[in-house]
C-alpha positions, 0 to 999 in steps of 0.5 A, a space after each residue: 612646078 618648083 613654085 607650086 611644090 614650095 607653097 605645098 610645103 609651106 601649106 603643111 609645115 608639120 607633115 614636111 618636118 615629119 617627112 624630113 624626118 623620115 627621110 633624114 634618118 632613114 638614108 643615113 642608116 641605109 647608107 650606113 649599112 651599105 659601107 660599114 655593114 658586115 652582113 650581106 643583107 639589109 636589116 629593113 627592121 632597123 631601118 624602119 626604128 631609125 625611120 620612126 624615129 626620125 619622123 617623131 622626134 626628129 620631125 613631130 617633136 622639134 617641130 612642135 618644141 620650136 615651132 609651137 612652145 618656144 614662141 609661146 614661152 619667149 615671144 618676139 616682136 613681130 618684125 624681129 627677124 626682118 631687122 638686120 642682125 645688129 639691130 637685133 
């Protein structure tokens, strides 16, 4: 079961990055509103804004920046990360 889930996540890295950004930002906002909020009602619009930010900036933009654009700008040798840290 775990191996099947891992292979699914590995085959869709962009979607996984977006999901992690949405989950992280929205859950953090929910926790803050529960602990620090002065009102009794939950502001779902605010949570949706944080979720949108998490999906677009944290998930999509940072995935494209660090996994697509950065390797093109500064290519590393193929086995670079397989080397021990002392030899890098």
